[in-house]
C-alpha positions in Angstrom: 5.0 -3.6 -3.3 3.6 -0.8 -1.3 2.3 2.0 -3.5 1.4 5.5 -2.4 -2.0 6.8 -3.2 -2.0 8.8 -6.5 -2.1 12.6 -5.9 -4.7 12.6 -8.7 -7.0 10.2 -6.9 -10.7 10.7 -6.6 -12.9 9.6 -3.7 -15.1 6.5 -4.4 -18.6 7.9 -5.1 -21.9 6.8 -3.7 -23.2 4.2 -6.2 -26.7 2.8 -5.9 -27.4 -0.9 -5.7 -28.4 -2.4 -9.0 -31.4 -4.7 -8.9 -30.5 -8.1 -10.2 -26.8 -7.8 -9.2 -25.2 -9.4 -6.1 -21.6 -8.8 -5.3 -19.2 -10.9 -3.3 -15.4 -11.0 -2.7 -13.0 -13.6 -1.3 -9.3 -14.5 -1.0 -8.0 -17.0 -3.5 -4.5 -15.9 -2.7 -3.2 -15.7 -6.3 -0.4 -13.5 -4.9 1.2 -13.3 -1.5 -1.0 -10.5 -0.2 -3.4 -10.0 2.6 -6.5 -8.9 0.7 -9.4 -10.1 -1.3 -8.4 -10.9 -4.9 -11.5 -12.7 -6.2 -14.7 -10.9 -7.2 -18.1 -12.5 -8.0 -21.1 -10.8 -9.4 -24.3 -13.0 -9.5 -26.7 -11.8 -12.2 -30.4 -12.2 -12.5 -31.8 -14.6 -15.1 -32.3 -12.8 -18.5 -29.4 -10.5 -18.0 -28.1 -9.1 -21.3 -24.3 -8.8 -21.8 -22.0 -6.9 -24.2 -18.3 -6.6 -24.3 -15.2 -5.1 -25.9 -11.9 -6.8 -25.7 -8.2 -6.3 -26.4 -7.0 -6.6 -30.0 -3.7 -8.1 -28.7 -2.5 -11.1 -30.7 -1.4 -12.6 -27.4 -4.8 -12.4 -25.7 -5.6 -14.6 -22.7 -7.9 -17.5 -22.7 -10.4 -15.4 -20.7 -10.5 -12.9 -23.5 -10.8 -15.6 -26.2 -13.7 -17.2 -24.4 -15.3 -13.9 -23.6 -15.4 -12.8 -27.2 -17.5 -15.9 -28.0 -19.7 -15.7 -24.9 -20.9 -12.1 -25.5 -22.1 -13.2 -28.9 -24.6 -15.4 -27.1 -26.0 -12.3 -25.4 -26.8 -13.6 -21.9 -25.0 -13.8 -18.6 -25.6 -15.1 -15.1 -22.2 -14.4 -13.4 -18.9 -12.6 -13.6 -15.7 -13.8 -11.9 -12.6 -11.6 -11.8 -9.2 -12.9 -10.6 -6.6 -10.4 -9.5 -2.9 -11.1 -9.1 -2.5 -13.5 -12.1 -3.5 -12.6 -15.6 -3.4 -16.3 -16.8 -2.2 -15.0 -20.2 0.4 -16.8 -22.3 -0.3 -20.0 -20.3 -1.5 -22.3 -23.1 -3.8 -25.3 -22.5 -3.3 -25.2 -18.7 -4.6 -21.6 -18.6 -7.7 -22.4 -20.6 -8.4 -25.4 -18.5 -8.4 -23.3 -15.4 -10.9 -20.8 -16.9 -13.2 -23.6 -18.0 -13.0 -25.2 -14.5 -14.1 -21.8 -13.0 -16.9 -21.5 -15.5 -18.1 -25.0 -14.8 -17.9 -24.7 -11.0 -19.9 -21.5 -11.0 -22.4 -22.7 -13.5 -23.0 -25.8 -11.4 -23.7 -23.7 -8.4 -26.1 -21.4 -10.2 -27.8 -24.0 -12.4 -26.9 -22.1 -15.6 -24.7 -22.8 -18.7 -20.9 -22.4 -18.4 -21.1 -20.1 -21.3 -23.1 -17.7 -19.1 -20.2 -17.3 -16.7 -17.7 -14.7 -17.8 -14.2 -14.7 -16.4 -11.5 -12.0 -16.3 -8.0 -12.2 -14.9 -5.3 -9.6 -14.3 -1.8 -9.6 -13.0 1.5 -11.2 -14.0 1.7 -12.7 -17.5 3.0 -16.2 -18.1 2.0 -18.0 -14.9 -0.9 -20.5 -15.2 -3.8 -19.9 -12.8 -3.4 -22.5 -10.1 -6.5 -24.8 -10.4 -6.5 -25.7 -6.7 -6.5 -22.0 -5.6 -9.2 -21.3 -8.2 -11.4 -24.1 -7.0 -11.0 -23.1 -3.3 -11.5 -19.4 -4.1 -14.7 -20.0 -6.0 -16.1 -22.2 -3.2 -15.3 -19.4 -0.7 -16.8 -16.6 -2.8 -20.0 -18.4 -3.4 -20.5 -18.6 0.4 -19.3 -15.1 1.1 -21.5 -12.3 2.4 -22.6 -9.7 -0.2 -20.4 -6.6 -0.4 -20.3 -3.0 -1.6 -19.2 -1.6 -4.9 -16.1 -0.2 -3.3 -15.1 -3.6 -1.9 -15.6 -5.2 -5.3 -13.6 -2.4 -7.0 -10.8 -2.9 -4.5 -10.6 -6.7 -5.1 -10.1 -6.4 -8.8 -7.1 -4.0 -8.5 -3.4 -4.8 -9.0 -1.1 -1.8 -9.0 -4.1 0.5 -8.5 -3.6 3.0 -5.7 -7.3 3.9 -5.3 -10.6 2.2 -6.0 -12.4 3.4 -9.0 -16.2 3.6 -9.6 -18.9 5.7 -11.2 -22.7 5.8 -11.2 -25.4 7.5 -13.2 -29.2 7.4 -13.7 -31.6 8.2 -16.5 -35.3 8.4 -17.2 -36.5 6.1 -19.9 -39.9 7.6 -20.6 -41.4 7.2 -17.1 -39.0 4.6 -15.7 -35.9 5.6 -13.7 -32.9 3.3 -14.4 -29.5 3.1 -12.7 -26.0 2.4 -13.9 -23.0 1.4 -11.8 -19.4 0.8 -13.0 -16.1 -0.3 -11.5 -12.7 -0.5 -13.1 -9.1 -1.3 -12.5 -6.1 -0.1 -14.4 -2.9 1.8 -13.7 -0.2 0.5 -16.1 0.0 -1.4 -19.3 -2.5 1.1 -20.6 -2.8 1.9 -24.3 -6.0 2.4 -26.3 -6.6 -0.6 -28.6 -10.2 -1.2 -27.7 -10.2 -0.8 -24.0 -7.2 -1.0 -21.8 -8.0 -2.4 -18.4 -10.7 -4.4 -16.7 -14.0 -2.5 -16.5 -17.6 -3.6 -15.6 -20.8 -1.7 -16.0 -24.1 -2.9 -14.6 -27.6 -1.5 -15.1 -31.1 -2.5 -14.2 -32.4 -1.3 -17.5 -33.8 -3.7 -20.0 -31.6 -3.6 -23.2 -31.5 -6.1 -26.0 -28.0 -7.6 -26.3 -27.3 -6.5 -29.8 -28.3 -2.9 -29.0 -26.3 -3.0 -25.8 -23.3 -4.1 -27.8 -23.8 -1.3 -30.3 -23.9 1.3 -27.5 -21.0 -0.1 -25.6 -18.8 -0.1 -28.7 -19.8 3.4 -29.5 -19.0 4.6 -26.0 -15.7 2.7 -26.1 -14.6 4.6 -29.1 -15.0 8.0 -27.3 -13.7 6.9 -23.9 -11.6 3.8 -23.2 -10.0 4.0 -26.7 -9.0 7.6 -26.0 -6.8 7.0 -23.0 -3.1 5.9 -22.6 -0.6 5.7 -19.8 2.4 4.1 -21.3 1.5 2.9 -24.9 1.4 -0.7 -23.9 -1.7 -2.7 -24.7 -2.6 -5.5 -22.3 -3.2 -9.1 -23.1 -6.3 -9.1 -20.9 -8.2 -5.9 -21.6 -11.9 -6.3 -21.1 -14.9 -4.1 -20.6 -18.3 -5.8 -20.1 -21.8 -4.3 -19.7 -24.6 -6.2 -18.1 -28.3 -5.2 -18.2 -30.5 -7.1 -15.8 -33.8 -5.7 -17.0 -35.1 -5.4 -13.4 -36.2 -1.7 -13.8 -39.1 -2.9 -15.8 -38.8 -0.6 -18.8 -39.8 -1.8 -22.3 -36.5 -3.3 -23.6 -34.4 -0.9 -25.6 -33.7 -2.3 -29.1 -32.9 0.6 -31.3 -32.0 4.3 -31.2 -35.6 5.1 -32.1 -36.9 3.7 -28.8 -38.0 6.2 -26.2 -35.2 6.7 -23.7 -32.5 5.2 -25.9 -30.6 8.5 -26.1 -31.0 9.1 -22.4 -29.6 5.7 -21.6 -26.7 6.1 -23.9 -25.8 9.5 -22.4 -25.7 7.9 -18.9 -23.6 5.0 -20.2 -21.2 7.4 -21.9 -20.9 9.4 -18.7 -20.0 6.3 -16.7 -17.5 5.1 -19.3 -15.8 8.5 -19.5 -15.6 8.7 -15.7 -14.0 5.3 -15.5 -11.6 5.8 -18.3 -10.3 9.1 -16.8 -10.0 7.5 -13.4 -7.6 4.9 -14.9 -5.4 7.8 -16.3 -5.5 9.5 -12.9 -4.0 6.4 -11.4 -1.4 6.0 -14.1 1.7 4.5 -12.6 3.8 7.2 -11.1 1.5 9.9 -12.4 1.6 13.4 -10.9 -0.4 15.2 -13.6 -3.6 14.5 -15.6 -3.3 15.6 -19.2 -6.2 16.4 -21.6 -5.3 16.7 -25.3 -7.9 18.4 -27.5 -7.2 18.0 -31.2 -9.3 20.0 -33.7 -9.1 20.9 -37.4 -8.1 17.3 -38.4 -9.0 15.5 -41.6 -11.5 13.3 -39.6 -12.4 12.5 -36.1 -10.4 9.3 -36.3 -7.4 11.2 -37.6 -7.7 13.6 -34.7 -7.7 10.7 -32.3 -4.6 9.2 -33.8 -2.8 12.6 -33.6 -3.9 13.0 -30.0 -2.6 9.5 -29.1 0.7 10.2 -30.8 1.1 13.2 -28.5 -0.2 11.4 -25.5 2.2 8.5 -26.0 5.3 10.6 -26.6 7.8 10.1 -23.7 9.3 13.5 -24.6 5.9 15.3 -24.3 5.0 13.4 -21.1 8.4 14.1 -19.4 8.2 17.8 -20.4 4.8 18.1 -18.7 6.2 16.3 -15.7 8.9 18.9 -15.5 6.5 21.8 -16.1 8.2 22.7 -19.4 6.0 24.2 -22.1 8.1 22.6 -24.8 5.6 22.9 -27.7 8.3 21.8 -30.1 7.8 18.3 -28.7 4.1 18.5 -29.5 5.0 19.6 -33.1 7.3 16.5 -33.3 4.5 14.2 -32.1 2.0 15.7 -34.6 4.5 15.2 -37.4 5.2 11.5 -36.6 1.5 10.5 -36.3 1.3 9.7 -40.0 -2.0 11.7 -40.3 -2.8 14.6 -42.7 -1.2 17.8 -41.3 0.1 21.1 -42.6 3.1 22.6 -40.8 2.1 26.1 -41.8 -1.5 25.7 -40.4 -0.6 24.1 -37.1 -1.4 25.8 -33.9 -0.5 24.7 -30.3 -1.6 26.0 -26.9 -1.5 25.1 -23.2 -4.2 25.8 -20.7 -6.1 28.2 -23.0 -3.0 30.2 -24.1 -1.8 29.8 -27.6 2.0 29.4 -28.0 2.1 29.0 -31.7 -0.3 29.9 -34.5 -0.3 29.0 -38.2 3.0 27.2 -38.1 5.1 29.7 -36.1 5.5 31.0 -32.5 3.4 34.0 -31.7 5.4 37.2 -31.7 3.8 38.3 -28.4 3.8 34.9 -26.7 3.9 35.2 -22.9 5.0 32.0 -21.3 4.2 33.1 -17.8 0.5 32.0 -17.8 1.5 28.7 -19.4 4.2 28.1 -16.8 1.6 28.8 -14.1 -0.9 26.3 -15.8 1.8 23.6 -15.9 2.4 23.9 -12.1 -1.1 22.5 -11.6 -2.3 18.8 -11.6 -4.8 19.1 -14.5 -3.1 20.1 -17.8 -4.7 20.9 -21.1 -3.0 20.9 -24.5 -4.8 22.3 -27.5 -3.8 21.4 -31.1 -5.5 22.8 -34.2 -4.3 21.1 -37.4 -6.1 23.5 -39.7 -6.9 21.0 -42.4 -10.5 19.9 -41.7 -13.3 19.5 -39.2 -12.3 16.4 -37.3 -11.8 16.6 -33.6 -11.1 14.3 -30.6 -10.1 14.5 -27.0 -7.5 12.1 -25.6 -6.4 11.7 -21.9 -3.0 10.7 -20.6 -0.7 11.4 -17.7 2.9 12.6 -17.2 5.9 10.2 -17.2 7.9 10.3 -13.9 10.6 8.4 -12.1 7.8 6.7 -10.2 6.7 4.7 -13.4 10.2 3.2 -13.6 10.3 2.4 -9.9 6.9 0.6 -10.0 7.7 -1.5 -13.1 11.3 -2.3 -12.3 9.9 -4.0 -9.1 6.6 -5.4 -10.5 7.0 -9.1 -10.0 8.5 -9.0 -6.5 
């Protein structure tokens, strides 16, 4: 399936090397395509790991094993397979993952539990053990590669490679962060909704890294949606090699903890928004800012109700400022709301205030705003101080075309 580059695509940024991380890619040929589909990240001894995973009741073996592995707190390698999600594959699927873990661990002289594995692609097809074995052998011998090459190899229906980098000063030590991500469809926020990996040379204790990643997730990956469908394989992992030499961060009171978190949050937000910008068939990027809610979590749920509404998304695709559909989505969210306090706007222009359309509402600036690629919807519930921002994309015929032909 040949996919055109998303009109919302962003160029891959310059991302610095991370000390303690070596990247390689190879062709395991999990699908009939002429490209690398296997990514390997070798991590320095002592690397801390944290992760957030899908809440799907039908999660893959990779996710089930990953949940247990991150509790141990250390990692030596990451393997990502593209083209086959290995989900809903029973014992055979789990055996394939364990084979990969053992093969890599044997090569690195580490424990299998320190080898984390992710897979993405078609659901319900066991990962072929022979291809997995040959692919691992090839990637272990491959030359090191760039962040962009690694980002390309983990993609499936992605139309552009996605990455982000940031730096921070931890007292007198400069640290770097790098992140890559894949995701385009089957995107709905129930933890994190794609495969994403963040690497840093900072020294961070595993428990604190987990706390920061979970907090960043709540404000980024869990605030995006493309189609309302949560994947069986969603995973975001963070690795801290400690090679920068800073005193290990262990709590929010440590010097530099806030600076590190700000950089982590920036990378997570960048990556999450890039996934939305590559939403299958997307032509417009939509930011939904909800204020005046009963709580921040309530605001997020209202925002997601709007963002997941096919009627809202198709209206935006057609450039129609149909704020009545936004009213509908607010009302169905099941969150505290007052019809007579509700206000709705597009691109900085209010269309309705306090439960009714504005008498002097001029739709011309709104129509002009909706002609663009970056759309903003403001919703004020008027019942509290809660607020949240959610990101989505429009719904076009392109989404149907891609997913009607996905397995071919």
